[in-house]
C-alpha positions as MATLAB code, in Angstrom:
seq = 'XXXXXXXXXXXXXXXXXXXXXXXXXXXXXXXXXXXXXXXXXXXXXXXXXXXXXXXXXXXXXXXXXXXXXXXXXXXXXXXXXXXXXXXXXXXXXXXXXXXXXXXXXXXXXXXXXXXXXXXXXXXXXXXXXXXXXXXXXXXXXXXXXXXXXXXXXXXXXXXXXXXXXXXXXXXXXXXXXXXXXXXXXXXXXXXXX';
ca = [
      -6.531  -17.584    3.069;
      -9.479  -18.319    1.766;
      -8.977  -21.987    1.055;
      -7.779  -22.835    4.601;
     -11.291  -21.470    5.443;
     -14.345  -24.386    5.805;
     -17.644  -23.162    4.467;
     -20.949  -24.682    4.468;
     -21.880  -24.034    0.777;
     -20.759  -23.224   -2.949;
     -22.482  -19.706   -2.473;
     -20.190  -18.735    0.572;
     -17.094  -20.007   -1.281;
     -17.968  -17.755   -4.394;
     -19.021  -14.963   -2.262;
     -15.712  -15.064   -0.460;
     -13.673  -15.606   -3.865;
     -15.191  -12.078   -5.375;
     -14.460   -9.955   -1.741;
     -12.742   -6.807   -2.484;
     -10.127   -4.960   -0.396;
      -8.597   -1.919   -0.510;
      -4.629   -1.162   -0.022;
      -2.792    1.734    1.068;
      -0.178    2.178   -0.919;
       3.042    4.387   -0.137;
       6.002    3.891   -2.583;
       6.348    2.738   -6.085;
       2.743    0.898   -5.997;
       1.188    4.600   -6.461;
       2.698    4.818   -9.807;
      -0.083    3.788  -12.401;
       2.200    2.665  -14.625;
       3.982    0.179  -11.939;
       0.147   -1.168  -11.212;
      -0.675   -1.637  -14.952;
       2.119   -3.698  -15.892;
       1.577   -5.918  -12.327;
      -2.242   -6.194  -12.457;
      -3.113   -5.704  -15.384;
      -5.317   -2.527  -14.560;
      -5.430    0.018  -12.448;
      -7.660    0.113   -9.291;
      -9.414    3.075   -8.437;
      -7.040    5.568   -6.363;
      -7.903    7.563   -3.863;
      -4.867   10.094   -3.274;
      -3.779   11.910   -0.492;
      -4.717    9.299    2.417;
      -2.614    9.445    5.250;
      -1.136    6.533    8.065;
      -0.543    8.290   10.884;
       2.185    7.016   13.273;
       4.308    5.541   10.702;
       7.503    6.991    8.783;
       8.687    6.486    5.378;
      12.263    6.193    4.285;
      14.174    4.743    1.491;
      15.307    1.138    1.642;
      19.641    1.413    1.589;
      20.742    1.035   -1.580;
      17.269    0.532   -3.577;
      14.783    3.020   -5.290;
      11.536    1.862   -3.103;
      11.003    2.749    0.351;
       9.442    1.141    3.816;
       7.418    2.491    6.235;
       7.957    1.271    9.798;
       5.912    2.614   12.970;
       7.315    5.960   14.917;
       9.188    5.308   17.691;
       7.212    6.090   21.228;
       4.008    6.341   22.179;
       0.674    7.818   20.656;
       0.964   10.963   22.769;
       4.609   11.452   22.218;
       3.783   11.051   18.628;
       1.235   13.226   18.466;
       3.031   15.917   19.887;
       5.804   15.665   17.625;
       6.600   16.860   14.276;
       3.552   15.588   12.470;
       5.375   14.987    8.952;
       7.620   12.464   10.353;
       4.746   10.732   11.552;
       2.296   11.173    8.823;
       2.933    8.822    5.611;
       0.839   10.399    2.525;
      -0.068    7.796   -0.619;
      -2.612    6.179   -2.149;
      -5.599    3.716   -1.193;
      -6.471    1.492   -4.102;
      -9.906    0.026   -4.125;
     -11.577   -2.910   -5.192;
      -8.287   -5.043   -4.935;
      -9.256   -8.569   -5.277;
      -7.972  -11.513   -3.728;
      -5.931  -12.612   -6.754;
      -4.742   -9.213   -6.986;
      -3.748   -8.807   -3.543;
      -1.591  -12.445   -4.076;
       0.020  -10.791   -6.938;
       0.951   -7.615   -4.704;
       2.033   -9.724   -1.608;
       4.604  -11.607   -4.456;
       5.949   -8.254   -5.432;
       6.014   -6.529   -2.066;
       8.069  -10.147   -1.240;
       5.482  -10.470    1.758;
       6.708  -12.257    4.969;
      10.312  -11.300    3.770;
      10.651   -7.859    3.280;
       7.192   -6.820    4.020;
       4.209   -7.912    6.282;
       0.620   -7.264    5.252;
      -1.137   -5.302    7.879;
      -4.278   -4.152    8.357;
      -4.007   -0.528    9.364;
      -6.302    2.366    9.700;
      -5.697    5.378    6.932;
      -7.203    8.308    6.722;
      -8.995    9.914    3.592;
      -8.906   13.490    2.056;
     -11.933   15.301    3.443;
     -13.962   15.020    0.102;
     -14.529   11.254    0.704;
     -17.010    9.720    2.874;
     -16.577    6.695    4.906;
     -17.476    4.490    1.927;
     -14.836    6.052   -0.009;
     -17.266    7.583   -1.913;
     -16.354   11.344   -3.190;
     -18.600   13.965   -2.252;
     -18.636   17.519   -3.395;
     -19.299   18.939    0.735;
     -16.047   20.448    1.116;
     -17.136   20.550    5.032;
     -17.008   16.527    5.519;
     -14.861   15.696    8.696;
     -11.736   13.329    7.863;
     -12.891    9.770    7.758;
     -10.783    6.620    8.450;
     -10.966    3.311    7.337;
      -9.547    0.110    7.972;
      -7.059   -1.098    4.918;
      -4.211   -3.232    3.948;
      -0.525   -1.952    3.825;
       3.117   -3.310    3.685;
       4.879   -2.566    6.807;
       8.841   -2.853    6.311;
       9.779   -6.217    8.484;
      13.710   -6.272    7.835;
      14.521   -3.616   10.540;
      15.412    0.035   10.430;
      19.214   -0.644    9.949;
      18.166   -1.007    6.380;
      16.234    1.915    5.694;
      18.178    5.337    5.601;
      16.211    7.138    8.307;
      18.154   10.253    7.833;
      15.546   11.120    4.930;
      12.288   10.614    3.457;
      11.698    9.090    0.216;
      10.286   11.188   -2.613;
       7.725    9.922   -4.809;
       8.146   12.520   -7.738;
      12.112   12.139   -7.602;
      11.378    8.263   -8.022;
       9.232    8.850  -10.959;
      11.603   10.952  -12.527;
      14.807    9.773  -12.067;
      13.831    5.820  -11.627;
      10.787    4.988  -13.059;
      11.310    3.899  -16.619;
      14.397    1.600  -15.290;
      12.566    0.222  -12.756;
       9.640   -0.609  -15.013;
      12.380   -2.544  -17.307;
      14.440   -4.257  -14.390;
      11.817   -4.941  -11.787;
       7.958   -4.942  -12.458;
       8.207   -6.403  -15.578;
      10.386   -8.838  -14.787;
       8.040   -9.566  -11.516;
       5.086   -9.785  -13.707;
       6.582  -12.543  -16.249;
       7.445  -14.471  -12.377;
       3.494  -13.966  -11.776;
       2.396  -15.469  -14.835;
       4.273  -18.442  -14.360;
       3.481  -18.828  -10.597;
       0.049  -17.363   -9.714;
      -2.023  -16.762  -12.668;
];
């Protein structure tokens, strides 16, 4: 946390306060409507980013998912089915420290999810600086990004199936915006902003 660090000058504090981050999202936060209500804007999004060696499953009794590391060694994971060991999502770019606090609050960071730094693979048309290129021959690039990893144990997830973003949008998005996202935004305005 920025406040807990000691700084030698006011310039350093100002620079640290404006530092922006990336965040890999794989569930309801892939929705521009959710982001717009929650943050008041939609950050730049890189679609079709992937998180290897994790799987995504619905949280039992909820409309949102959690991701957990896939069991076994890296070699065993790479040798097995790629769809079970690969989570496709979106990388949000330019997330401010205040916006990250809002995302932490939304994700109940430290309780339901733990914000971790993970390695995320970008689609081939993006370079290592997250800039889109016309050269389709670029190698797949990996970046370090924040992500919210499920922390309440696999027993709370329905590991018999994956979570489907398109089904969420079609069946639950409007309800979710009204019953979850808008009330949380009000809480954020009263506690963080």
